[in-house]
Each structure stands twice: as C-alpha cells, then as structure tokens.
C-alpha positions in Angstrom: 26.6 3.9 -32.0 23.3 2.2 -32.7 20.5 4.0 -34.4 17.0 2.7 -33.3 13.5 4.0 -33.5 11.2 3.6 -30.5 7.4 4.0 -31.0 4.5 4.1 -28.6 1.3 2.3 -29.4 -0.3 5.7 -30.0 2.0 6.1 -33.0 4.4 8.7 -31.5 8.0 7.7 -32.3 11.5 9.0 -32.0 15.0 7.9 -33.1 17.7 7.4 -30.6 21.5 7.1 -30.9 23.1 4.9 -28.2 26.2 2.8 -27.8 25.6 -0.8 -28.7 27.2 -1.9 -25.4 24.4 -0.1 -23.5 21.7 -2.1 -21.8 18.1 -2.3 -22.9 17.2 -0.5 -19.7 19.4 2.4 -20.6 17.4 2.8 -23.9 14.2 2.6 -21.8 15.3 5.5 -19.7 16.1 7.6 -22.8 12.6 6.8 -24.2 11.0 7.6 -20.8 12.5 11.0 -20.7 11.8 11.8 -24.3 8.2 10.7 -24.3 7.6 11.9 -20.7 6.0 8.6 -19.8 6.4 6.3 -16.9 8.2 3.0 -16.9 8.5 1.4 -20.3 8.9 -2.2 -21.6 10.6 -2.4 -25.0 9.4 -5.0 -27.5 11.1 -6.2 -30.8 8.8 -8.1 -33.1 6.4 -8.6 -30.2 9.2 -10.1 -28.1 9.8 -8.4 -24.7 13.4 -7.4 -24.3 15.2 -8.1 -21.0 16.2 -4.7 -19.6 19.3 -6.1 -17.9 21.0 -7.3 -21.1 23.0 -5.2 -23.6 21.5 -4.1 -26.8 24.0 -6.3 -28.6 23.0 -9.4 -26.6 19.3 -8.5 -27.3 20.1 -8.9 -31.0 19.3 -5.3 -31.9 20.8 -3.9 -35.1 21.2 -0.5 -36.6 17.9 0.8 -37.9 15.7 -1.5 -35.9 12.2 -0.4 -34.8 11.0 -1.1 -31.3 7.6 -0.7 -29.6 7.4 0.8 -26.1 4.6 -0.4 -23.7 3.9 1.8 -20.8 3.9 -0.2 -17.5 2.1 0.7 -14.3 4.7 1.0 -11.6 3.6 0.1 -8.1 5.0 0.6 -4.6 4.8 -1.6 -1.5 6.3 -0.8 1.9 7.2 -2.5 5.1 8.1 -0.6 8.3 11.6 0.2 7.1 11.8 -0.6 3.4 10.2 0.0 0.0 9.6 -2.3 -3.0 9.1 -1.0 -6.5 7.6 -3.3 -9.2 5.6 -3.2 -12.4 2.6 -5.6 -12.9 3.9 -8.5 -14.9 7.5 -7.3 -14.5 10.4 -9.6 -13.9 12.2 -7.6 -11.2 11.5 -6.0 -7.9 13.8 -3.1 -6.8 14.0 -2.8 -3.0 15.8 -0.4 -0.6 15.8 0.6 3.0 16.7 -1.7 5.9 17.9 -5.0 4.6 16.5 -7.1 7.4 13.1 -5.6 6.8 13.0 -6.7 3.1 15.2 -3.9 1.7 17.5 -6.6 0.2 15.7 -8.9 -2.2 18.9 -10.1 -4.0 18.5 -13.7 -2.8 15.1 -14.1 -4.5 15.6 -11.8 -7.4 15.8 -14.6 -9.9 12.5 -16.0 -8.7 10.6 -12.7 -9.1 9.1 -13.3 -12.6 5.7 -11.8 -13.6 5.1 -10.0 -10.3 1.4 -9.1 -9.9 1.2 -7.9 -6.3 3.4 -7.3 -3.3 2.2 -7.3 0.3 4.1 -6.8 3.6 4.2 -7.6 7.3 6.3 -5.2 9.4 9.6 -7.0 8.4 8.9 -9.1 5.4 7.5 -9.0 1.8 5.5 -11.5 -0.2 5.1 -11.2 -4.0 2.3 -13.0 -6.0 3.6 -14.1 -9.4 1.6 -14.5 -12.6 1.4 -18.2 -12.1 -0.3 -17.8 -8.7 2.8 -18.8 -6.7 4.4 -16.7 -4.0 7.9 -15.5 -3.3 8.8 -14.2 0.2 11.9 -12.4 1.6 12.9 -10.4 4.7 12.8 -11.5 8.3 12.1 -15.3 8.4 10.4 -15.0 11.8 7.9 -12.4 10.4 6.7 -14.1 7.3 9.9 -13.9 5.1 10.2 -17.7 5.1 7.2 -19.5 3.4 9.0 -22.8 2.8 6.7 -24.8 5.1 3.6 -23.9 3.0 5.2 -23.4 -0.4 3.6 -26.4 -1.9 0.2 -25.1 -0.9 0.7 -21.6 -2.4 -0.8 -22.2 -5.8 -3.4 -20.1 -7.5 -3.0 -17.3 -4.9 -5.3 -14.4 -5.6 -4.6 -12.0 -2.7 -2.3 -11.8 0.3 -2.9 -9.9 3.5 -0.7 -9.4 6.6 -0.6 -8.8 10.3 2.5 -7.4 11.9 4.3 -10.8 11.7 2.3 -13.2 9.5 0.7 -13.6 6.1 -2.6 -15.0 4.9 -3.1 -15.9 1.2 -6.5 -16.4 -0.4 -6.4 -19.1 -3.1 -8.5 -19.4 -6.2 -10.8 -22.0 -4.6 -11.5 -19.6 -1.7 -9.4 -21.4 0.9 -6.6 -19.7 2.9 -3.0 -20.5 3.6 -1.1 -18.8 6.5 2.5 -18.6 7.6 4.7 -16.6 9.9 4.5 -16.1 13.7 1.6 -18.3 14.9 0.9 -15.9 17.7 0.1 -13.2 15.1 -2.2 -15.3 12.9 0.4 -17.4 11.1 -1.4 -20.6 12.3 -5.0 -20.9 11.1 -5.4 -24.6 11.7 -8.2 -24.3 14.3 -10.5 -22.5 11.7 -9.2 -24.1 8.5 -12.4 -26.1 7.9 -14.4 -22.8 8.1 -12.2 -20.9 5.6 -14.1 -21.7 2.5 -15.4 -19.2 -0.1 -13.2 -16.5 1.4 -13.7 -13.2 -0.4 -11.5 -10.8 1.6 -9.1 -10.8 4.5 -8.3 -8.0 6.9 -6.0 -7.8 9.9 -5.2 -6.1 13.1 -1.6 -6.2 14.5 -1.9 -9.9 15.5 -5.2 -11.3 14.2 -7.0 -11.9 10.9 -10.7 -11.6 9.9 -12.0 -13.3 6.7 -15.2 -12.3 5.0 -16.9 -15.4 3.4 -19.1 -15.5 0.3 -22.2 -15.6 2.5 -21.3 -12.4 4.3 -20.2 -14.1 7.5 -16.8 -13.7 9.2 -14.1 -16.1 10.4 -11.4 -14.9 12.8 -8.1 -16.3 14.1 -4.9 -15.2 15.7 -4.5 -13.4 19.1 -7.9 -13.8 20.9 -7.5 -10.5 22.8 -6.7 -8.5 19.7 -9.6 -9.5 17.3 -8.9 -13.1 16.8 -12.0 -14.1 18.8 -15.3 -12.7 17.4 -17.6 -15.2 19.2 -19.4 -12.5 21.2 -20.6 -10.8 18.1 -20.7 -13.8 15.7 -24.5 -13.7 15.4 -24.4 -10.1 14.3 -21.8 -10.7 11.6 -24.1 -11.3 8.7 -24.1 -9.5 5.4 -20.6 -8.1 6.1 -19.4 -5.9 3.2 -16.1 -4.6 4.5 -13.9 -4.9 7.6 -11.4 -2.3 8.9 -9.0 -2.6 11.8 -7.1 -0.6 14.4 -4.0 -2.1 16.0 -6.1 -4.6 18.1 -9.8 -4.3 17.1 -12.0 -4.8 14.1 -15.0 -2.9 12.7 -17.3 -4.6 10.2 -19.7 -2.6 7.9 -22.9 -4.6 7.3 -25.2 -4.5 4.3 -27.6 -2.2 6.1 -24.9 0.3 6.8 -24.5 -0.4 10.5 -21.2 -1.4 12.2 -20.2 -4.3 14.4 -16.9 -4.1 16.4 -14.8 -6.6 18.4 -11.4 -7.0 19.8 -9.6 -5.0 22.5 -11.8 -2.4 24.2 -8.8 -0.2 24.6 -8.2 0.0 20.9 -11.5 1.0 19.4 -13.8 -2.0 20.1 -16.4 -0.3 22.1 -18.7 2.0 20.2 -21.9 2.1 22.3 -21.8 5.9 22.6 -22.0 6.3 18.9 -23.8 3.2 17.8 -27.0 5.1 17.1 -25.1 7.4 14.8 -23.5 4.5 12.8 -26.1 4.2 10.1 -25.5 4.4 6.4 -21.8 3.9 6.9 -19.9 4.0 3.6 -16.3 3.7 4.7 -14.3 3.1 7.9 -10.7 4.2 8.6 -8.5 3.6 11.6 -5.5 4.9 13.6 -3.8 2.6 16.0 -6.5 3.0 18.7 -9.5 4.7 17.1 -12.0 4.4 14.2 -13.6 7.0 12.0 -16.6 6.3 9.8 -17.9 8.2 6.7 -21.7 8.2 6.6 -23.9 8.5 3.5 -24.4 12.2 4.0 -20.6 12.8 4.0 -20.4 13.4 7.8 -18.0 11.5 10.1 -18.5 9.6 13.3 -15.4 8.7 15.5 -14.9 6.4 18.5 -12.0 4.9 20.4 -9.1 6.6 22.2 -9.4 10.3 22.3 -5.6 10.7 22.1 -5.7 8.8 18.8 -8.6 10.8 17.2 -11.5 8.8 18.4 -13.4 11.0 20.8 -16.3 12.3 18.8 -17.5 14.3 21.8 -14.2 15.9 22.4 -11.1 15.7 20.2 -12.8 15.7 16.8 -15.7 17.9 18.0 -13.4 20.9 17.3 -13.5 20.0 13.6 -16.9 18.3 13.5 -18.6 21.3 11.8 -16.0 21.2 9.1 -16.5 17.4 8.4 -19.1 17.7 5.7 -18.9 16.2 2.2 -16.1 13.9 3.3 -15.0 11.7 0.4 -12.0 9.9 1.8 -10.2 9.3 5.1 -6.6 8.5 5.8 -4.8 7.9 9.1 -1.3 8.0 10.7 -0.8 6.1 14.0 -2.7 8.6 15.9 -4.3 11.2 13.6 -6.9 11.4 10.9 -7.1 13.4 7.6 -10.3 13.8 5.7 -10.5 14.9 2.1 -13.6 17.0 1.4 -15.6 17.3 -1.8 -14.1 20.7 -2.5 -10.5 19.3 -2.4 -9.7 20.7 1.0 -8.5 18.7 4.0 -9.5 18.5 7.7 -7.3 16.9 10.3 -7.6 15.9 13.9 -5.9 13.7 16.5 -2.3 14.0 17.8 -1.1 17.5 16.7 2.5 16.4 16.4 1.7 13.4 14.2 -0.5 14.9 11.5 -3.5 16.0 13.5 -2.6 19.7 13.1 -2.3 20.8 9.5 -2.6 24.6 10.2 1.0 25.2 8.9 0.1 24.0 5.4 -3.7 24.5 5.4 -3.6 27.3 2.8 -1.7 24.9 0.4 -4.2 22.0 0.8 -6.5 22.8 -2.1 -7.4 20.5 -4.9 -6.2 17.5 -2.9 -6.6 14.2 -4.9 -5.0 11.7 -2.5 -3.5 11.5 1.0 -0.9 9.0 2.1 0.3 8.4 5.6 3.5 7.3 7.3 3.4 6.5 11.0 3.6 10.1 12.1 3.2 12.2 9.0 0.9 12.8 6.0 1.6 13.6 2.3 -1.1 14.9 -0.1 -1.0 14.9 -3.9 -2.6 18.0 -5.3 -4.4 18.4 -8.7 -1.3 19.9 -10.3 0.8 16.9 -9.3 2.7 18.7 -6.5 2.9 17.4 -2.9 2.2 18.9 0.5 3.5 17.3 3.7 2.9 17.8 7.4 3.4 16.0 10.7 6.6 14.9 12.3 9.5 16.4 10.2 11.8 13.5 11.0 9.3 10.9 9.7 8.4 12.4 6.3 6.5 15.5 7.5 9.1 17.8 5.9 9.6 17.5 2.2 11.2 20.9 1.7 14.5 19.4 0.4 12.8 17.7 -2.5 9.9 20.1 -3.0 11.2 21.3 -6.4 11.4 17.7 -7.6 7.8 16.8 -6.6 6.0 17.6 -9.8 3.7 15.4 -11.8 3.4 12.9 -8.9 1.3 9.9 -9.8 1.6 7.7 -6.8 2.7 7.9 -3.1 3.7 5.2 -0.7 5.1 5.2 2.8 7.1 3.2 5.2 7.0 3.8 8.9 9.0 7.0 8.6 9.6 7.8 4.9 7.8 8.5 1.7 8.4 7.6 -2.0 6.8 9.2 -5.0 6.6 8.1 -8.6 6.4 10.9 -11.1 4.7 11.0 -14.5 8.0 10.7 -16.4 9.0 7.5 -14.5 11.4 9.3 -12.2 11.5 8.8 -8.5 11.7 10.9 -5.3 12.1 9.8 -1.7 12.3 11.7 1.6 12.1 11.1 5.3 14.3 8.9 7.5 17.1 7.7 5.2 17.4 4.4 7.1 13.8 3.5 6.5 13.7 4.2 2.7 14.0 7.9 2.6 17.2 7.7 0.6 16.9 5.6 -2.6 20.2 6.8 -4.2 21.9 3.4 -3.9 19.3 1.8 -6.2 18.2 4.7 -8.5 20.1 3.2 -11.4 18.0 0.0 -11.1 14.6 1.7 -11.6 14.8 1.2 -15.3 15.1 -2.5 -15.0 11.8 -3.4 -13.1 
C-alpha cells in the first residue's frame, strides 16, 4: 500500500492509503469523494500526472505530497450521444450511439488540451489548446475534416448546422466542412467572411456577424442561407438566433429582423411593432420568443410550436412578467421568472404543460431541454423534469441521485447531470445517452 497526501490549493489536505498498482485516476476518485469536489487533476512537483497510468509508473513513492486542481467539467451532446471533457484535459469520454459520435476511440490519442466541443446531429468537433480541431462521428455530417485540416489553425469557435461545421479562426476568417447542402461549402461568400465575430445556424444554413455589425449568410437559400431581401436592414446586429429554417437578428436599437422560411418563424409583421427593446431571442423548431427590456415576452411563428402570441401563448401572457431566461424544446417554451418560478407553453406533450410539476418549480436556476422534455435545476441542486417521459421527461428512477447538480446537458432524448462531487447521473432513452454505465469508470480520466 502507498501512503500519499493530497492537498487542495486552499490548504485542505488528506492522507490516502491505496495499492501502488492503482491508477492515478483511482486516487483522483478517492480525493473527489473525500473533498466533495468535482473532477480533479493531480500534480506532483508542479507536474500534471497522467490519470491513465499506475501510481508506480507515475513515479510516486510512499509519503509523497500531491496537489489537486479542481477542473471544470463540461458536457457536449449530439442527437444520440454525449461527450464529457474538462477544459485543458487530455481525454474526452463519449457514450451513446457510436455512429453519432458516441465512440471516440479512433481519435482519443489526438484529444490533447481540449478547450471546447461542438456538435452537428451526428458528429463532434473538439478545439484543442493549440487551435487545431479533431473531429469524429459520421463522416458525411462533419465527422471527417481531412479536406480542410491544414486550414484549421488558430480556431477560436466552432458552430454547426445539422450536417456541417463552421470554424472561426483567429484572423476572423471562416473554414467550413461537412455536407455542402447544409452549409459545409462557404466558397461563394468566402471573400466576405472577414472579421467574423459570431456564427449562428439553422438546420441547413449559417449566418455570420461581422465586426461592423453586418451579416453574411450561406447554405440552403430557402432555410436562411439567403438574406438578400433584408440585407440593408442588417446593420448593427448584436445577436442572431434561429429556428429550424429561419433566423432572427437583434439590432443595436433593440428591434428584430427575420429571414428564411416563412413557415418556420420568418414572418413577424403581426408583432413587429411590439419588438422593441429586445434583450434575448429563443426558438423552437418553428417559432421565436423574444424577451423585452421590461421582462415581457413576444412570440411569433407556428402556433403549434409556441409562436402564436395572439393564441397559444396568450393563455400564459399575463404570467410572462419579469422573465429572465427562455429555453425551448422542439415545440414548447419554458420561461424562468425573476421569482424563480417557470411558465411554459406550446405542445403540451413536449414540455408545454408543466402543471404536473408546477408546485415543485420554485427557485429555478437553469432549464435545459431535450427534443421533447425539459429539466430544471433548483436552488438546492435538485432537478425537476417534465415533458415526454420516454425522452427524459421522467427522472423518477434517478431522483434520489440528483443532488448538488452543477450542470445539465441533453441529447435528443436523454439528459446527463454533473454533480458537485464529480459524480454523474443520466436518464432518458438509453440508446441516446440515457445510460452511461458502460463508461462510468472512465469519468476519472478526463
């Protein structure tokens, strides 16, 4: 047995007795549980220890003192798989459907210093510390970046449509790959993509905000890739949000400009006069909802998807006061109010009806959404879910485990929660990431 002392930067320390053949990651798990902290990176003499090697191979001896650095764990999700990583970490743990990115074994040795992970519907892209990118998952949906690999240097941010990626480089230019019909080919607008600050996407088109506040679009012309009809209005753009096939841009004066498919939220003439002082815009598949400066909400788009401000949401319009945040499933909205309560509308079966759990929705800090279900983190770290029970709306089987929740993420039909002690809880469709039992032992090695 090896006797070692592990200390946090705060000065808190504890001695551990562990077999020398154990891995560094096993010691990390003991320290996590003891200190009730999240994911830890162990250092010996300021040298980070590889969590996958044995204590003996790491050169540790009886009586050694180690320092434990608390890492921020992050989650990313595609339609059917999750990816867990820590900023600056040298490993990504994935689970769910292998063809959707749930199997990262082929690129695991390349994933060093991961900073950010982004996803299309079936593929994942990781930005590394050196600004390069590693991709995996379905090759046809962005999982193969080999054709542009040499261009992917100094990457700052990655955004995705359903089947393609767009990367913003340090010089403000953009590199795209994946299905050309979904924005993977930006050659026609490449000369315009300079000084790009932010990129947003519909299902099959991209919109880039430039440094001067103008916007450049590409991808499917019918689904937001052609903004020519509103180009003169797109000045001083601060933020862009998207439904499945339409964009909405918030301008510097708080007004909103929309374009794309008229059937998916483009047309907003009936509410245009109300769209003043807009602070935030959120979207379901076919409808938009905007938070105004006074905390009220204006909606437009398909009524079935929560967008009829004169009908569907009018039933809750009086309750929509002091709104701080909006979240959306495919066809329902959830608004967090200043008092920590939640108001929902849209498709009743897919999260628009929260009456079953309304009494529990107090002190809500954050709401996350799967395709047809919501999950809310409360002030005490517990979680309340509603919506389609087969798609994550029923968390009763793991309710007792959902304590001290720090972060939630969702695939199309499953949720994953990171707890304060670094442990992990998943629920929902097991084939889409709702069952992480096969990789639980790997969580200590991210």
